[in-house]
C-alpha positions in Angstrom: 126.3 45.2 160.4 122.8 44.1 159.3 120.6 46.3 157.2 117.0 47.7 158.4 114.9 45.4 158.6 117.1 42.4 159.6 117.4 42.0 163.2 119.9 38.8 164.2 118.4 36.1 166.7 120.7 34.7 169.5 119.3 31.5 169.2 121.3 28.2 169.2 118.3 26.0 169.4 115.0 25.4 168.1 112.1 23.4 168.9 109.0 22.9 166.0 105.4 23.6 166.8 104.6 20.2 167.4 107.2 20.0 169.9 108.6 16.7 168.4 112.2 17.9 168.1 114.8 20.1 168.9 117.1 21.3 166.4 120.7 22.9 167.0 121.9 25.7 165.0 124.8 27.6 164.5 125.3 30.4 167.1 124.1 34.4 165.6 123.3 32.7 162.5 119.4 33.0 162.6 117.6 36.4 161.9 114.4 38.0 162.2 112.9 40.1 159.1 110.8 42.9 159.1 109.4 45.2 156.2 111.6 48.8 156.7 109.6 51.3 157.3 108.9 53.4 154.1 106.0 55.6 152.7 104.9 52.7 150.2 104.5 49.4 150.0 106.3 49.4 147.1 109.6 50.7 148.6 108.9 48.6 151.6 108.6 45.3 150.1 111.8 46.2 147.4 113.8 46.9 150.4 112.8 43.7 151.9 114.0 41.8 148.8 117.4 43.3 149.2 117.6 42.2 152.5 116.6 38.5 151.8 119.6 39.2 148.7 121.9 40.4 151.6 121.0 37.1 153.8 122.0 35.0 150.4 125.0 36.8 150.5 125.9 36.5 154.0 125.4 32.9 153.5 127.3 32.5 150.8 130.1 34.8 152.4 130.3 32.9 155.5 129.4 29.3 154.1 126.4 29.1 156.1 123.2 27.2 155.2 119.8 29.4 155.8 116.1 28.2 155.3 113.0 30.5 156.1 110.6 28.7 158.9 107.1 30.3 158.7 105.4 28.8 161.5 107.3 25.8 162.4 104.5 23.6 161.5 106.4 20.2 160.2 106.9 17.4 162.3 110.2 17.0 160.0 113.4 18.6 159.6 112.4 19.1 156.2 112.0 23.0 156.9 115.5 24.1 159.4 119.0 23.6 158.4 122.5 23.5 159.6 123.2 26.9 159.8 121.0 29.4 160.5 116.7 29.8 160.7 114.9 33.3 159.0 111.9 34.0 160.7 109.4 36.0 158.2 106.6 35.8 160.3 106.4 39.5 160.2 106.5 40.0 156.5 102.7 39.8 155.9 101.4 42.2 153.4 98.7 41.2 151.3 96.6 43.1 148.6 93.7 42.4 145.5 95.6 42.5 142.1 94.1 45.4 139.4 93.4 45.2 135.9 96.9 46.4 135.2 98.9 44.1 137.1 97.1 41.3 135.5 97.7 39.5 132.2 95.6 40.2 129.2 95.8 36.5 128.6 94.8 35.5 132.0 92.2 33.1 132.2 89.7 34.9 134.7 89.3 38.1 135.8 91.8 40.3 138.2 89.2 39.9 141.1 90.0 36.4 141.6 93.6 37.1 142.4 95.6 38.1 145.8 98.8 38.6 146.3 100.4 37.8 149.5 103.9 38.2 151.4 105.4 35.1 152.6 104.7 35.4 156.1 101.2 35.9 156.3 99.1 33.2 158.3 96.5 31.6 156.4 93.6 32.2 159.2 94.5 35.6 158.8 94.3 35.5 154.9 90.9 34.0 155.5 90.3 37.1 157.7 91.4 39.6 155.0 89.3 37.9 152.5 86.2 37.7 154.5 85.9 41.7 154.7 86.2 42.6 151.2 82.8 43.5 149.8 81.9 41.5 148.4 83.6 38.6 150.5 86.2 36.3 148.9 87.9 33.0 150.3 90.9 30.7 149.6 89.8 27.6 147.8 90.7 25.0 150.2 92.8 24.5 153.5 94.3 22.0 156.0 92.0 21.2 159.0 94.1 23.6 161.1 95.4 27.4 159.7 98.1 28.3 161.9 100.6 27.8 158.9 102.3 30.8 157.0 101.2 31.0 153.1 104.9 29.8 152.2 105.1 27.5 154.6 101.4 25.5 154.0 102.2 25.3 149.9 106.1 24.1 150.4 105.2 20.7 151.8 102.0 20.5 149.9 99.2 21.1 153.4 96.0 19.3 151.7 93.1 19.1 153.8 90.4 17.1 151.5 88.7 19.2 149.0 87.9 16.5 146.4 87.2 18.8 143.3 90.1 21.5 144.3 93.6 19.8 145.4 96.0 20.9 148.4 96.8 24.6 148.9 99.8 24.6 146.0 96.9 23.8 143.2 95.8 27.5 143.7 99.1 29.2 143.7 99.7 30.6 140.5 103.0 33.0 140.9 105.7 33.1 143.4 108.5 35.8 143.3 111.6 34.0 144.2 114.8 35.0 145.8 117.8 33.1 143.9 120.6 34.7 144.2 122.5 37.5 145.7 121.5 39.8 143.1 119.0 37.7 141.2 115.0 37.2 141.8 112.3 36.2 139.8 108.5 36.1 139.1 107.5 32.5 138.4 104.6 31.3 136.3 103.2 29.1 133.9 103.7 29.8 130.5 100.4 28.1 130.1 99.0 30.0 132.7 100.0 33.7 132.8 98.9 35.8 135.5 100.8 39.2 136.0 101.2 42.1 133.5 105.0 43.0 132.8 103.8 45.9 135.1 103.5 44.3 138.2 106.7 42.4 137.1 108.4 45.7 136.9 106.2 46.6 140.3 108.7 43.8 142.1 111.8 44.9 139.9 112.1 41.1 138.8 112.8 39.1 136.4 109.9 37.3 134.3 110.2 33.7 134.3 107.4 31.7 132.6 107.9 28.4 132.2 105.1 25.2 133.5 108.4 22.9 134.4 109.8 25.1 136.7 106.9 26.5 138.4 105.8 22.8 139.0 109.0 21.9 140.4 109.4 25.1 142.6 105.6 24.6 143.9 106.3 22.1 146.1 110.2 22.5 147.0 110.1 22.9 151.0 112.5 25.9 150.9 115.2 24.2 148.4 114.5 26.8 145.5 115.4 30.0 147.4 113.7 32.2 149.7 110.2 32.9 148.4 109.0 36.3 149.3 105.7 36.5 147.5 102.6 34.5 146.4 100.0 34.9 143.8 96.9 32.9 144.9 93.5 32.3 143.1 90.4 33.2 145.5 86.7 32.5 145.1 83.5 34.0 145.9 82.8 33.5 149.6 81.0 30.3 150.2 79.2 28.4 152.9 79.9 24.5 153.7 77.7 22.4 155.7 78.6 19.6 157.9 77.6 16.5 158.8 79.4 14.0 160.9 78.2 10.2 160.8 78.8 7.2 162.7 79.6 4.9 163.2 78.9 3.0 160.4 79.4 -0.5 159.2 82.9 -0.8 157.3 80.9 -2.8 154.3 81.2 -3.0 150.6 79.3 -0.1 150.2 81.1 2.0 152.1 84.5 0.5 150.2 83.2 1.2 147.3 82.7 5.0 147.8 85.9 4.8 149.3 87.5 3.3 146.1 85.4 5.2 143.4 83.7 8.5 145.6 80.9 7.8 144.3 78.4 8.4 147.5 75.3 7.4 146.3 75.2 4.4 147.7 75.9 5.6 151.2 72.3 7.5 151.4 74.2 10.2 153.4 71.9 12.9 155.2 71.8 16.6 153.5 72.6 15.0 149.8 70.9 17.2 147.7 70.2 20.1 149.9 73.4 21.7 150.3 74.9 22.2 147.2 77.9 20.0 146.0 80.2 17.4 148.0 82.8 19.4 149.0 84.7 17.7 151.5 85.2 14.1 152.2 86.5 12.5 155.5 86.3 8.8 157.1 88.2 7.9 160.7 88.8 4.7 162.0 89.4 3.9 165.9 91.7 0.8 164.6 91.5 -0.3 168.7 87.7 -0.8 168.2 87.4 -2.5 164.4 85.6 -5.2 163.2 84.5 -5.6 159.6 80.5 -5.6 159.1 79.8 -4.1 162.5 78.0 -1.2 162.9 79.3 -0.5 166.4 83.0 -0.6 165.3 82.9 0.9 162.0 84.0 3.9 160.6 83.2 7.5 161.0 82.1 10.2 158.4 82.6 14.0 158.1 81.8 15.1 154.8 80.9 18.8 153.7 78.6 20.1 151.1 79.5 23.5 149.5 76.8 26.1 148.3 77.5 29.9 147.5 77.3 32.8 150.5 74.6 34.5 150.9 73.1 36.8 154.5 72.1 37.2 156.9 74.6 34.7 158.1 75.2 33.7 161.8 78.8 32.9 162.3 79.8 29.4 163.6 80.0 29.1 167.0 82.8 26.6 168.4 82.1 24.5 171.9 84.6 24.5 174.5 86.0 20.9 174.2 87.0 20.6 170.5 88.4 23.4 167.9 85.4 22.9 165.5 87.1 21.4 162.5 90.2 19.8 164.6 91.5 16.6 162.9 92.3 13.4 165.0 95.5 15.3 165.7 93.3 17.8 167.4 91.5 15.3 169.2 94.2 13.6 170.5 95.7 17.2 172.2 93.2 17.9 173.4 93.3 14.3 175.6 96.8 15.5 176.6 95.7 19.3 177.5 93.3 17.6 180.0 95.0 14.7 181.3 98.9 15.0 181.7 101.2 12.4 181.7 98.7 10.1 179.8 100.4 8.9 176.6 100.2 5.0 177.9 96.6 5.5 177.9 96.4 6.7 174.7 94.1 3.8 173.3 91.3 3.9 175.6 91.2 7.7 175.7 90.8 7.6 172.0 87.7 5.0 172.7 86.2 7.7 174.6 86.9 10.5 172.5 85.8 9.5 169.2 82.7 8.8 171.1 82.7 12.5 172.4 84.0 14.1 169.2 81.4 12.4 166.9 78.3 12.7 169.2 75.3 13.4 166.8 75.2 16.9 166.4 72.9 18.8 163.9 74.7 20.0 160.7 76.9 23.1 160.7 77.3 25.8 158.4 80.5 27.8 158.0 83.0 29.7 155.8 86.5 28.2 155.3 87.5 30.7 158.1 84.8 29.4 160.7 85.1 25.8 160.0 89.3 25.6 160.1 90.4 27.5 162.6 94.1 28.1 164.1 94.5 24.8 165.9 96.2 24.9 169.5 98.7 22.2 169.9 99.4 20.7 173.2 101.6 18.0 174.2 104.2 16.0 172.3 102.0 15.1 169.2 103.0 13.0 165.7 101.2 12.9 163.0 102.6 10.5 159.3 100.3 10.7 156.3 100.4 8.9 153.1 99.1 9.6 149.6 97.7 6.5 147.5 95.3 6.3 144.8 91.8 5.8 146.0 91.4 2.4 144.6 93.9 0.9 147.4 92.0 2.7 150.5 90.1 -0.4 151.7 93.2 -2.5 151.2 95.6 0.2 153.0 93.2 0.3 155.6 92.9 -3.4 156.8 97.1 -3.7 156.4 97.2 -1.5 158.9 94.3 -2.5 160.9 96.2 -5.7 161.2 99.7 -3.9 161.8 98.1 -2.4 164.8 97.0 -5.6 166.2 101.0 -6.6 166.6 102.1 -3.0 167.2 99.8 -1.1 169.0 99.5 2.3 167.7 98.9 5.1 170.1 96.5 7.1 167.9 94.0 6.8 165.1 94.1 6.9 161.6 91.7 8.9 159.0 91.4 9.0 155.6 91.2 12.4 153.6 90.4 13.0 150.0 92.1 15.4 147.6 92.3 16.0 144.2 95.7 15.2 142.7 98.4 17.9 142.1 100.6 18.7 139.2 103.8 19.7 141.4 106.6 17.7 140.6 107.3 16.6 143.9 104.0 17.2 145.4 102.9 14.1 147.4 99.0 14.3 146.6 100.2 13.0 143.2 97.5 10.4 142.4 94.7 11.9 139.7 92.5 11.0 142.9 94.2 10.8 146.0 93.5 9.0 149.3 95.7 11.0 152.4 96.2 8.2 155.1 96.5 9.8 158.4 97.9 8.0 161.4 97.8 10.4 164.0 98.9 10.0 167.9 101.6 10.4 170.5 104.8 10.9 169.7 107.5 7.9 170.7 109.0 4.8 169.8 105.7 2.7 169.5 104.5 5.1 166.9 107.9 4.6 165.1 107.7 1.3 165.3 104.3 1.3 164.1 104.9 3.8 161.0 108.0 1.7 160.0 105.8 -1.4 159.8 103.5 0.2 157.9 105.4 1.9 155.3 107.3 -1.9 155.2 104.0 -3.7 154.6 102.8 -1.3 151.7 105.9 -1.7 149.9 106.0 -5.5 150.5 102.3 -5.5 149.3 103.0 -3.4 146.0 100.9 -0.3 147.1 102.3 2.8 145.9 102.6 5.7 148.2 104.4 8.9 148.7 105.2 10.4 152.2 103.9 14.2 153.2 107.1 16.2 153.4 105.9 18.2 156.3 105.0 15.0 158.5 106.7 12.2 160.0 108.8 10.6 157.1 112.1 9.3 159.0 112.1 6.1 156.1 112.6 8.9 153.0 115.8 8.3 150.8 117.1 8.7 147.4 115.7 5.6 146.3 112.3 5.4 148.1 111.8 9.4 146.7 112.6 8.0 142.9 110.4 4.8 143.6 107.6 7.3 144.7 107.9 10.0 142.2 109.8 8.0 139.6 113.3 9.2 138.3 112.2 11.5 135.6 110.2 13.9 137.9 113.0 13.6 140.5 115.5 14.6 137.9 113.3 17.3 136.5 113.0 19.4 140.1 116.7 18.6 140.4 117.6 20.1 136.9 114.8 23.1 137.9 116.6 23.9 141.1 120.2 24.3 139.4 118.5 26.3 136.8 116.9 28.9 139.2 119.2 29.1 141.8 122.6 30.8 141.2 125.4 28.6 141.6 126.9 29.9 144.9 123.1 30.3 146.3 123.0 26.7 145.9 124.7 25.3 149.0 122.8 27.9 150.9 119.4 26.3 150.8 120.8 22.8 151.1 120.3 20.6 154.1 120.7 17.5 155.6 117.1 16.9 154.4 117.3 16.9 150.9 120.8 15.4 150.8 119.0 12.3 152.6 116.7 12.5 149.8 119.2 12.8 147.3 117.5 16.1 146.1 121.0 17.9 146.5 122.5 17.1 143.1 124.7 19.9 142.0 125.2 20.3 138.2 128.6 20.2 136.8 130.0 19.9 140.5 133.2 17.2 141.2 131.9 14.2 142.6 
């Protein structure tokens, strides 16, 4: 019998949010967690910690593999397992951190910290922070915010914040359930955050270690159950977004893409709305010609300035979710024209013109700019991180491949500060993320495989997004992407943090395929 706060889910199959795969599960091996009733948050939170441990024990006893599913946002099977899935969507406590819960050695102020339970949705977190007085905000986000905080950080959700980084880069502490009778508060030794009183509130063991934290922060459910997440927030701010294009793909644009020096572009709005915050270059690779402004690039960029009242909340139009990436645009096409997958290249031509038609600049908070996108249809998305120096060469390579293997989609480049996460895919100090979004199917798979192969042939170093299409990953490729030392460090950390009996519970075919499932001391 399950304890209070755990409901068994009678499912044998599960389909991800983007509908590009359905996964078979063991009957009666999946569960939904919710915070048991109680008078105090601590009582309820601690009861849920015990329930996570019950699940690990259940997995060990019955030789079951388990995984928390978050919002099911990933395009790959990184977040599923060959046993049961754990629905954590109801675990959505959040609260600010007071002085007594903050380390005396913390580099900032208690009001900069915010504690979230694993199932809190990013969009809801933004709403709660905006309701505070004074208002607060997360530092960066992806283009759409339906992910849970644990799911988003675990696969490296990134956005295009050139000075901030991805979601894992403003996470400063993790409450990990790592065994039947073991759970820890993990933070960097070089960046202490929580006081002993807070660790006692969790009833956890304190672990302060940079290497362990950097490994665990992007570990796609392989380091145990993430129960709680400490993030750093900042005072609310406003983003002023401009959309320009098409503009010529010429040496001026290529220099900006390689250096993030935008001075040569003479971008409207520069110097009027604060510092550059977000920079994105989009290409319709079906209508592309170097040095031809009519068949060039589209730009989406945002400036950041402090929030001030009065502020009129950003209003959205009915055609697109403002803040949609290319995937959102294509999803809208599928929504309006069902069964039109074969016509996508022509429709992308049309939609670029509609989505990027000249409009006045728009001003909004992160919450207003990046909403909870609704996906429609069987869509696909792949993302590769490269060094910004290689971005023009990569674009030209992709355009050439598209001539031989037409891709039913388009290309966008997002620029983001590199991560310190051991296996964070935004691994270059200044990272360019090539996003190839379109309709799922064999044509897309053939195109992506050709791109990956050509990148390797041309010695362009890259890493693939953990949560997007990445079927070519293997142990050799992982070591090529991150280096053997980083891979060993991640595996060592997993062995150190997880109880031996729990290692198999949190192993799935995906990490086996990647060679990340090694168990120290095991007989091979």
